C-alpha positions as CSV (number, residue, x, y, z in Angstrom):
1,M,-140.2,-3.4,146.5
2,G,-141.4,-6.7,147.8
3,I,-141.2,-10.0,145.9
4,C,-143.7,-12.9,145.7
5,R,-144.1,-15.7,143.1
6,D,-147.2,-17.5,141.9
7,T,-146.9,-20.1,139.4
8,Q,-150.3,-19.2,138.0
9,T,-149.3,-15.5,137.4
10,E,-145.7,-16.1,136.3
11,P,-145.2,-15.2,132.7
12,K,-144.9,-18.1,130.3
13,Q,-141.5,-16.9,128.8
14,L,-138.4,-18.8,129.7
15,P,-136.6,-17.4,132.8
16,S,-133.5,-16.9,130.5
17,K,-135.2,-14.6,128.3
18,G,-136.4,-11.0,129.1
19,G,-136.5,-9.1,132.4
20,T,-134.3,-6.1,133.7
21,R,-131.1,-7.9,132.8
22,A,-132.0,-7.8,129.0
23,T,-133.0,-4.0,129.4
24,L,-129.3,-3.3,130.7
25,F,-128.1,-3.5,127.2
26,V,-131.0,-1.2,126.0
27,Y,-130.0,1.3,128.4
28,A,-126.5,1.5,127.6
29,V,-127.1,1.7,123.8
30,A,-129.9,4.4,124.2
31,G,-127.2,6.6,126.3
32,I,-124.5,6.3,123.8
33,D,-126.8,6.9,120.7
34,T,-128.1,10.1,122.6
35,M,-124.8,11.2,123.5
36,A,-123.6,11.1,119.8
37,F,-126.8,12.7,118.6
38,I,-127.2,15.6,121.0
39,S,-123.7,16.7,120.8
40,N,-124.3,17.4,117.0
41,G,-127.8,18.8,117.8
42,V,-126.3,21.7,120.1
43,S,-122.8,22.3,118.3
44,L,-123.5,21.8,114.4
45,V,-124.5,25.4,114.1
46,T,-120.8,26.1,114.9
47,Y,-119.8,23.8,112.3
48,F,-122.0,24.9,109.5
49,Y,-121.2,28.7,110.3
50,G,-117.5,28.4,110.9
51,Y,-116.4,25.6,108.6
52,M,-119.2,25.3,105.8
53,N,-119.6,29.2,105.6
54,F,-123.5,28.9,105.9
55,S,-125.1,32.1,107.3
56,L,-126.3,32.2,110.8
57,T,-129.9,31.9,109.9
58,K,-129.1,29.1,107.4
59,S,-126.9,27.4,110.0
60,A,-129.9,27.4,112.6
61,T,-132.4,26.3,110.1
62,T,-130.2,23.3,108.8
63,V,-129.7,22.3,112.6
64,T,-133.6,22.5,113.1
65,N,-134.5,20.6,109.9
66,F,-132.0,17.9,110.9
67,M,-133.4,17.4,114.3
68,G,-136.8,17.6,113.1
69,T,-136.1,15.0,110.4
70,A,-134.6,12.7,112.7
71,F,-137.6,12.5,114.9
72,L,-140.3,12.3,111.9
73,L,-138.3,9.8,110.0
74,S,-138.9,7.4,113.0
75,L,-142.2,6.6,111.5
76,F,-140.3,4.9,108.5
77,G,-138.1,3.0,110.8
78,A,-141.3,1.9,112.7
79,F,-142.9,0.8,109.5
80,L,-139.9,-1.6,108.9
81,S,-139.8,-2.8,112.3
82,D,-143.4,-3.7,112.5
83,T,-143.7,-5.3,109.1
84,Y,-140.3,-6.8,108.0
85,F,-137.7,-6.8,110.6
86,S,-137.8,-7.6,114.5
87,R,-136.9,-4.6,116.6
88,F,-133.4,-6.1,117.4
89,K,-132.6,-6.1,113.7
90,T,-134.0,-2.6,113.0
91,C,-131.7,-1.1,115.7
92,V,-128.7,-3.0,114.2
93,L,-129.4,-1.8,110.5
94,F,-130.1,1.7,111.4
95,G,-127.4,1.9,113.7
96,S,-125.0,0.8,111.0
97,I,-126.4,3.6,108.8
98,Q,-125.6,6.1,111.5
99,V,-121.9,5.0,111.6
100,L,-121.7,5.5,107.8
101,G,-123.0,9.1,108.3
102,Y,-120.5,10.1,111.0
103,A,-117.8,8.5,109.1
104,L,-118.8,10.6,106.0
105,L,-118.8,14.1,108.2
106,A,-115.5,12.8,109.5
107,V,-113.6,12.4,106.5
108,Q,-115.1,15.8,105.1
109,A,-113.9,17.7,108.4
110,H,-110.5,16.1,108.1
111,F,-109.7,16.8,104.5
112,S,-109.8,20.8,103.9
113,Q,-110.4,20.2,100.2
114,L,-113.8,18.7,100.8
115,R,-114.9,21.9,102.5
116,P,-114.8,25.6,101.2
117,F,-111.9,27.8,102.4
118,P,-113.3,29.2,106.0
119,C,-114.4,32.9,106.1
120,K,-114.5,33.2,110.0
121,N,-111.7,34.6,111.8
122,V,-109.5,34.9,108.6
123,P,-107.0,37.8,107.8
124,L,-108.3,40.5,105.6
125,S,-105.5,39.6,103.2
126,L,-107.2,36.2,102.7
127,S,-110.8,37.2,102.8
128,N,-111.1,37.4,99.0
129,Q,-110.5,33.6,99.0
130,C,-113.8,32.9,101.1
131,E,-116.5,31.0,99.0
132,S,-119.7,29.2,99.5
133,A,-119.6,25.4,99.5
134,D,-119.8,23.8,96.1
135,T,-122.3,21.1,95.1
136,G,-120.0,18.4,95.7
137,Q,-119.2,19.7,99.3
138,L,-122.8,20.2,99.9
139,A,-123.6,16.7,98.9
140,I,-121.1,15.1,101.2
141,L,-122.4,17.4,104.1
142,Y,-126.3,16.6,103.7
143,G,-125.4,13.1,103.0
144,G,-123.6,12.6,106.0
145,I,-126.1,14.6,108.4
146,Y,-129.1,12.9,106.8
147,L,-127.5,9.4,106.9
148,I,-127.3,10.2,110.7
149,A,-131.0,11.5,110.9
150,L,-132.2,8.4,109.2
151,G,-130.2,6.0,111.3
152,N,-131.0,7.7,114.4
153,S,-134.8,7.7,113.6
154,G,-134.9,3.7,113.2
155,V,-133.0,3.2,116.6
156,K,-135.5,5.7,118.4
157,A,-138.3,3.9,116.9
158,A,-137.3,0.4,117.7
159,L,-134.8,0.7,120.6
160,P,-137.4,1.7,123.4
161,S,-140.0,-0.7,122.3
162,L,-137.0,-3.7,122.3
163,G,-136.6,-2.8,126.1
164,A,-140.3,-2.7,126.8
165,D,-140.8,-6.1,125.2
166,Q,-138.7,-7.6,127.8
167,F,-141.7,-7.2,130.4
168,D,-144.9,-8.9,130.3
169,E,-147.9,-6.4,130.1
170,K,-150.5,-9.1,131.3
171,D,-148.7,-9.5,134.6
172,P,-149.1,-6.6,137.2
173,K,-145.7,-6.8,138.3
174,G,-144.5,-6.8,134.8
175,V,-146.7,-3.5,134.3
176,A,-145.1,-2.0,137.2
177,K,-141.5,-2.9,135.8
178,L,-142.6,-1.4,132.5
179,S,-143.4,1.9,133.8
180,S,-140.2,2.0,135.8
181,Y,-138.3,0.9,132.6
182,F,-139.4,4.2,130.8
183,N,-138.4,6.2,133.8
184,W,-134.6,4.7,133.6
185,L,-134.5,4.8,130.0
186,L,-135.1,8.7,130.2
187,F,-132.4,8.6,133.0
188,C,-129.9,6.8,130.6
189,I,-130.8,9.1,127.8
190,T,-130.3,12.1,130.1
191,V,-126.8,10.9,131.2
192,G,-125.8,10.5,127.6
193,A,-127.0,13.9,126.7
194,M,-124.9,15.3,129.5
195,L,-121.9,13.7,128.0
196,G,-122.9,14.9,124.6
197,V,-123.2,18.6,125.7
198,T,-119.9,18.6,127.7
199,F,-117.3,15.9,126.5
200,F,-118.2,15.9,122.9
201,V,-118.4,19.6,122.5
202,W,-115.1,19.8,124.4
203,I,-113.5,17.5,121.5
204,S,-115.0,19.6,118.9
205,D,-113.8,22.9,120.4
206,S,-110.3,21.6,121.4
207,Q,-109.5,18.7,119.1
208,G,-111.3,19.6,115.8
209,W,-114.4,18.4,114.0
210,D,-112.7,15.5,112.4
211,W,-112.0,13.9,116.0
212,S,-115.5,14.9,117.2
213,F,-117.4,13.0,114.3
214,G,-114.7,10.3,114.4
215,V,-115.3,9.7,118.0
216,C,-119.2,9.8,117.4
217,C,-118.7,7.1,114.7
218,V,-116.7,4.8,117.0
219,A,-119.1,5.2,120.0
220,V,-122.3,4.4,117.9
221,G,-120.3,1.4,116.4
222,L,-119.5,-0.1,119.8
223,A,-123.1,0.7,121.1
224,I,-124.3,-1.8,118.0
225,L,-121.8,-4.4,119.1
226,L,-123.0,-4.0,122.9
227,L,-126.7,-4.5,121.6
228,T,-125.6,-7.8,119.7
229,M,-124.0,-9.0,122.9
230,G,-127.4,-8.9,124.5
231,K,-129.2,-11.0,121.9
232,P,-129.1,-14.2,123.9
233,F,-131.2,-12.6,126.8
234,Y,-133.8,-10.6,124.3
235,R,-137.4,-11.6,123.9
236,N,-137.8,-10.9,120.3
237,N,-140.9,-9.7,118.6
238,I,-142.3,-11.3,115.5
239,P,-143.4,-8.9,112.7
240,K,-147.2,-9.2,112.0
241,G,-147.2,-7.3,108.9
242,S,-147.8,-3.6,108.3
243,P,-150.0,-1.9,110.8
244,L,-150.5,1.0,108.1
245,M,-151.8,-1.7,105.8
246,R,-154.2,-3.0,108.3
247,I,-155.6,0.5,109.1
248,A,-156.0,1.3,105.3
249,Q,-157.9,-1.9,105.1
250,V,-160.4,-1.0,107.7
251,F,-161.1,2.4,106.2
252,V,-161.8,0.8,102.7
253,A,-163.6,-1.9,104.1
254,A,-165.9,0.4,106.1
255,F,-166.1,2.8,103.0
256,T,-167.2,-0.1,101.0
257,N,-169.8,-1.5,103.4
258,R,-171.0,2.0,104.3
259,N,-174.6,1.4,102.8
260,L,-174.9,-1.7,105.0
261,P,-176.8,-1.5,108.3
262,L,-174.9,-2.5,111.4
263,P,-176.2,-5.6,113.1
264,Q,-178.1,-5.1,116.3
265,N,-176.1,-7.7,118.1
266,K,-172.4,-6.9,118.3
267,E,-171.6,-10.6,118.2
268,D,-172.6,-10.7,114.7
269,L,-169.8,-8.8,113.6
270,Y,-166.7,-10.8,112.5
271,Q,-164.2,-11.5,115.0
272,I,-161.4,-14.3,115.3
273,K,-161.9,-16.3,118.3
274,S,-159.2,-16.4,120.9
275,R,-159.4,-20.4,120.9
276,E,-158.5,-20.6,117.3
277,P,-154.8,-22.2,117.1
278,E,-153.7,-19.9,114.4
279,N,-154.5,-16.8,116.3
280,E,-151.4,-15.2,117.8
281,T,-152.8,-11.5,117.8
282,E,-154.7,-9.5,120.8
283,I,-158.3,-10.0,120.9
284,L,-159.8,-6.3,121.4
285,Q,-163.1,-5.7,122.6
286,R,-165.6,-3.6,120.6
287,T,-165.9,-0.1,121.7
288,D,-168.9,2.4,120.9
289,Q,-166.5,5.2,119.3
290,F,-166.4,5.5,115.7
291,K,-169.1,3.1,114.8
292,F,-168.7,4.0,111.2
293,L,-165.6,1.8,111.3
294,D,-167.4,-1.2,112.6
295,R,-169.0,-1.5,108.9
296,A,-165.6,-3.1,108.1
297,A,-166.5,-5.9,110.3
298,I,-170.0,-6.7,108.7
299,L,-170.6,-10.4,107.6
300,R,-172.4,-10.1,104.3
301,T,-172.6,-13.8,103.6
302,K,-173.1,-17.0,105.5
303,Q,-169.9,-18.2,104.1
304,E,-167.8,-15.4,105.7
305,A,-169.3,-16.4,108.9
306,S,-168.3,-19.8,108.6
307,T,-164.4,-19.3,107.4
308,S,-161.7,-16.8,108.2
309,S,-160.5,-16.7,104.6
310,A,-161.7,-13.4,104.2
311,H,-159.7,-12.0,106.9
312,G,-157.0,-9.4,106.0
313,Q,-158.7,-8.6,102.6
314,W,-160.0,-5.1,101.8
315,S,-163.6,-6.0,102.3
316,L,-163.7,-7.7,105.8
317,C,-161.9,-6.9,108.8
318,T,-162.1,-8.3,112.3
319,I,-163.3,-6.3,115.2
320,S,-159.8,-6.4,116.7
321,Q,-158.5,-4.9,113.5
322,V,-161.0,-2.3,113.5
323,E,-160.4,-1.5,117.3
324,E,-156.5,-1.4,116.4
325,T,-157.5,1.3,113.9
326,K,-159.8,3.3,116.4
327,I,-156.8,3.3,118.9
328,V,-154.5,5.0,116.3
329,V,-157.4,7.5,115.7
330,R,-157.8,8.1,119.3
331,M,-154.4,8.4,119.8
332,L,-153.8,11.3,117.2
333,P,-155.6,14.3,119.3
334,I,-153.4,13.2,122.4
335,I,-150.1,13.6,120.2
336,L,-151.3,16.8,118.7
337,S,-151.9,18.4,122.3
338,T,-148.3,17.7,123.2
339,V,-146.8,19.3,120.0
340,F,-147.0,22.8,121.7
341,M,-145.0,21.7,124.5
342,N,-142.2,20.6,122.3
343,T,-142.2,24.0,120.5
344,C,-141.8,25.5,123.8
345,M,-138.9,23.1,124.6
346,A,-137.4,24.2,121.2
347,Q,-137.6,27.8,122.1
348,L,-136.0,27.3,125.6
349,Q,-133.1,25.5,123.7
350,T,-132.3,28.3,121.5
351,F,-133.3,31.6,123.5
352,T,-132.0,30.3,126.9
353,I,-128.7,29.5,125.3
354,Q,-128.6,33.1,124.0
355,Q,-129.8,34.5,127.3
356,S,-126.9,32.6,129.1
357,L,-124.5,34.5,126.6
358,T,-125.2,37.7,128.1
359,M,-125.0,36.7,131.7
360,N,-122.0,35.7,134.0
361,R,-121.4,32.0,133.2
362,K,-118.3,31.7,135.7
363,I,-117.7,29.1,138.3
364,R,-114.6,30.9,140.0
365,N,-112.1,30.6,137.0
366,F,-114.0,28.1,134.7
367,E,-116.5,29.6,132.2
368,I,-119.3,27.3,131.0
369,P,-119.4,27.3,127.4
370,G,-122.7,28.3,125.9
371,P,-123.7,25.2,124.1
372,S,-123.2,23.3,127.4
373,I,-126.0,25.2,129.4
374,P,-128.6,22.5,128.8
375,I,-126.4,20.4,131.2
376,I,-128.3,22.5,134.0
377,P,-131.8,20.7,133.3
378,Q,-130.1,17.5,132.8
379,L,-128.4,17.6,136.0
380,F,-131.9,18.2,137.7
381,Q,-133.5,15.3,135.7
382,L,-130.5,13.0,137.1
383,F,-131.9,13.8,140.6
384,L,-135.6,14.1,139.8
385,I,-136.1,10.8,137.8
386,P,-134.7,8.5,140.7
387,V,-136.9,10.5,143.3
388,Y,-140.1,10.0,140.9
389,D,-139.6,6.1,140.4
390,R,-138.4,5.3,144.0
391,I,-140.4,7.7,146.0
392,F,-143.4,9.3,144.1
393,I,-144.7,6.0,142.5
394,P,-144.6,3.9,145.3
395,I,-146.7,6.6,147.6
396,A,-149.1,7.1,144.7
397,R,-149.6,3.5,144.1
398,K,-150.8,2.9,147.7
399,F,-153.6,5.5,147.1
400,T,-154.4,4.5,143.4
401,G,-153.8,0.9,143.3
402,I,-152.3,1.7,139.8
403,P,-149.0,-0.2,139.2
404,S,-147.6,2.9,137.6
405,G,-148.7,5.3,140.4
406,I,-150.9,7.3,138.3
407,R,-152.3,6.6,134.8
408,Q,-150.3,7.8,131.7
409,L,-152.7,10.3,130.5
410,Q,-152.6,11.9,134.1
411,R,-148.8,12.0,134.1
412,I,-149.0,13.7,130.6
413,G,-151.3,16.3,131.8
414,V,-149.0,17.2,134.9
415,G,-146.4,17.6,132.4
416,L,-148.4,20.0,130.4
417,V,-149.2,22.0,133.5
418,L,-145.6,22.5,134.5
419,T,-144.9,23.6,131.0
420,A,-147.2,26.6,131.3
421,V,-145.6,27.1,134.7
422,S,-141.9,27.1,133.2
423,M,-142.9,29.5,130.2
424,A,-144.3,32.1,133.1
425,V,-141.4,31.7,135.4
426,A,-139.0,32.2,132.1
427,A,-140.9,35.4,131.2
428,V,-140.1,36.6,135.0
429,V,-136.6,35.6,134.9
430,E,-136.2,37.5,131.6
431,S,-137.8,40.5,132.8
432,H,-135.3,40.6,135.7
433,R,-132.5,40.1,133.3
434,K,-133.4,43.1,131.4
435,S,-134.0,45.1,134.5
436,V,-130.3,44.3,135.6
437,A,-129.1,45.4,132.1
438,I,-131.0,48.9,132.3
439,E,-129.8,49.4,135.9
440,Q,-126.2,48.8,134.9
441,N,-126.3,50.7,131.8
442,M,-125.3,47.6,129.8
443,V,-128.1,47.6,127.5
444,D,-125.8,47.9,124.5
445,S,-122.9,46.4,126.1
446,A,-121.3,43.1,125.0
447,S,-119.8,42.4,128.5
448,P,-121.8,39.7,130.6
449,L,-124.2,41.1,133.0
450,P,-123.7,41.0,136.8
451,M,-126.1,38.1,137.0
452,S,-125.5,34.5,137.4
453,V,-126.5,32.1,134.7
454,F,-127.9,29.7,137.2
455,W,-131.0,32.2,137.4
456,L,-132.1,30.3,134.4
457,G,-132.0,27.2,136.6
458,Y,-135.6,28.3,137.8
459,Q,-137.4,27.7,134.5
460,Y,-134.9,24.8,133.7
461,V,-135.8,22.9,136.8
462,I,-139.6,23.2,135.9
463,F,-139.4,22.2,132.5
464,A,-137.3,19.3,133.2
465,T,-139.9,17.9,135.5
466,A,-142.5,18.5,132.9
467,E,-140.4,16.5,130.5
468,I,-140.0,13.7,133.1
469,F,-143.9,13.7,133.2
470,T,-144.7,14.3,129.6
471,L,-142.0,12.4,127.6
472,V,-142.2,9.3,129.7
473,G,-145.8,9.4,130.0
474,L,-146.2,9.5,126.1
475,L,-143.7,6.7,125.5
476,D,-145.5,4.5,128.4
477,F,-148.9,5.5,127.0
478,F,-148.2,4.9,123.4
479,Y,-146.5,1.5,124.0
480,A,-149.2,0.2,126.4
481,E,-152.0,1.3,124.3
482,S,-150.8,-0.1,121.2
483,T,-151.3,-3.6,119.9
484,S,-148.4,-6.1,119.7
485,G,-148.1,-5.6,116.0
486,M,-147.8,-1.8,116.0
487,K,-145.4,-1.3,119.2
488,S,-142.5,0.5,117.0
489,L,-145.3,2.7,115.2
490,S,-146.6,3.8,118.2
491,M,-143.0,4.8,119.6
492,A,-142.5,6.5,116.3
493,I,-146.0,8.7,116.9
494,S,-144.6,9.8,120.2
495,W,-141.2,11.0,118.8
496,S,-143.2,12.8,115.8
497,S,-144.4,15.2,118.5
498,L,-140.8,16.1,119.2
499,A,-140.4,16.5,115.2
500,F,-143.3,18.9,114.7
501,G,-142.3,20.9,117.8
502,Y,-139.0,21.5,116.1
503,F,-140.5,22.4,112.8
504,T,-143.0,24.9,114.1
505,S,-140.6,26.6,116.4
506,S,-139.2,28.7,113.7
507,L,-142.7,29.2,112.2
508,V,-144.0,30.4,115.8
509,V,-141.1,33.0,116.0
510,S,-141.6,34.3,112.4
511,V,-145.4,34.6,112.9
512,I,-144.8,36.6,116.3
513,N,-142.4,38.8,114.9
514,K,-144.6,39.8,112.2
515,V,-147.7,40.2,114.2
516,S,-146.0,41.8,117.2
517,G,-144.1,44.3,115.0
518,G,-140.8,42.8,116.1
519,W,-140.7,41.4,119.5
520,L,-137.7,39.5,118.7
521,A,-136.2,41.3,115.6
522,N,-133.2,42.9,117.2
523,N,-129.9,41.0,117.5
524,N,-129.6,42.5,121.0
525,L,-131.8,40.4,123.7
526,N,-131.6,43.5,126.1
527,R,-133.7,45.4,123.4
528,D,-135.9,42.6,122.4
529,K,-139.2,41.7,124.2
530,L,-138.4,38.1,124.9
531,D,-140.3,38.2,128.1
532,Y,-143.4,39.4,126.3
533,F,-142.8,36.3,124.0
534,Y,-142.5,33.8,127.2
535,W,-145.9,35.2,128.7
536,L,-147.6,34.3,125.2
537,L,-146.2,30.8,125.2
538,A,-147.5,30.5,128.7
539,G,-151.0,31.9,127.7
540,V,-151.0,29.4,124.7
541,S,-149.8,26.5,126.9
542,V,-152.7,27.1,129.3
543,L,-155.2,26.9,126.4
544,N,-153.5,23.9,124.9
545,F,-153.7,22.0,128.4
546,G,-157.5,22.6,128.1
547,F,-157.7,21.0,124.8
548,Y,-155.8,18.2,126.1
549,L,-158.3,17.9,129.0
550,L,-161.0,17.4,126.4
551,C,-158.9,14.7,124.4
552,A,-157.8,12.9,127.6
553,S,-161.5,12.8,129.0
554,W,-162.7,11.4,125.6
555,Y,-160.1,8.8,125.2
556,K,-161.2,5.2,125.9
557,Y,-158.2,2.7,127.1
558,K,-157.9,-0.5,125.2
559,K,-159.6,-3.6,126.7
560,L,-158.5,-7.3,125.8
561,E,-160.8,-10.1,125.5
562,L,-159.6,-13.1,127.7
563,N,-160.2,-16.9,127.8
564,P,-161.9,-18.0,130.8
565,E,-158.8,-19.5,132.2
566,D,-156.9,-16.2,131.5
567,A,-159.7,-14.2,133.3
568,T,-159.4,-16.3,136.3
569,S,-155.5,-15.9,136.4
570,D,-156.1,-12.1,135.8
571,K,-158.5,-11.7,138.8
572,K,-156.0,-13.7,141.0
573,A,-153.2,-11.6,139.8
574,K,-155.1,-8.4,140.5
575,G,-155.8,-9.8,144.2
576,K,-152.1,-10.1,144.9
577,M,-150.9,-7.0,143.1
578,E,-150.4,-5.1,146.3
579,T,-148.7,-8.2,148.1
580,C,-146.3,-8.4,144.9
581,I,-145.5,-5.0,144.1
582,V,-146.2,-2.7,147.0
């Protein structure tokens, strides 16, 4: 990547603040946090079933609820980050809550009196001592896992935005680096996830759950310490008040003024001028979508037109505030169209692991543990992310002139197409696996089939590629399109797609089982019709992509109003974009 410098297009921040150096701390913390969180996401079923005496169904449901809650609660963390705390403070606060949750679980796992007498693998002579967890033991358990969920949610909401804040969105070079930042953020998250499903799973299996939770506690604590070490290098945001409150004000003001006619000239609507010294917010251009919300900016008196004292009240909002609300409304269909992809991901995470348990998982004398199977797509992602960032983007940039290679909505769309393809491939692989079981007369056998587990790599590599496009595209899209006062909220909205994907995965299985007459009702995958289920997911994914195309074509990207001097600098920056970033 070439480098050029121009004093008229240089960011106004001090050289010692922001940039790639500051994001190195964010990358490290994201990897460590994911390492601890994912390790529990893939192996807590074993702890609930083997140590807390939960049934298999209850164990799986509890894990699903834990994962979904962690992603959904990011909306709460985002609210605090945008309204009261800086993103840095939010990460430190919620990271500390995580440490407390892991410590609580470590204490419970260490002291047997805080857990029920285990029922799994006990001699028949002691089976009468098996009992369910009592109220106090459940309180410690749920207190620990949901403290982890709460703490992780705040980190998820604020940490990606903290890293993205280190680049100037008004500078073409900053835009290119911002897109690259999200790619490498996913890379570090993938490295952390790999360590979680291997090293941490090994600790819980061989050293005990008290050691596993204890190491997670120490690791997240060190991550917080590492984050604080980078504080002198961060460009920190200043909270601008609750974005949810500003959105509510627009709806209330628009409803209050519902009977007032819209002025013929859009200049007659209320807007803070960019030259006003007290204005530190972005000035957004008015769009024609959702015109009924423009009524929130109708000036009813001359006094309102001559003073900004009415700004922020529930009867009058600026056009920028109205447009901020429109951005959120326009984003909702986009996020809804990605929920089903995450439902497919949840199915792959559960059924693929069950498939792997029926297949040959040995590499010479080493057998891959079932919960470690997700390392296969993670290895693909480690290879694909640098290829995408260092090869695909520069080539695409030459043809499109877009710093990020392709627009975020295009990137998300590619991921949704690949999701449908991965489900179809999964159906083909499952059909082949069942045919092997029939040919070898092993339909009801508990022994592994003479079929390598790496057959699952076909669906994994396609879905891993889809995740690179869609997940990173979502994070980049929501950060770029949101205003400066709602960056954390936008990150939380993108994570909420994962939350609803987890919550709906169990519902999808239940509905399909009921409608189909029991495609997945057996405890024997060789007799189930998982391949039919995958074909159905592929078909619905195609329909979902059609819905996404409608949403994406309807979406209008935000536009900022610039001062004359800013517009001049912006034109010069665009003219030099190819020289600077190609």
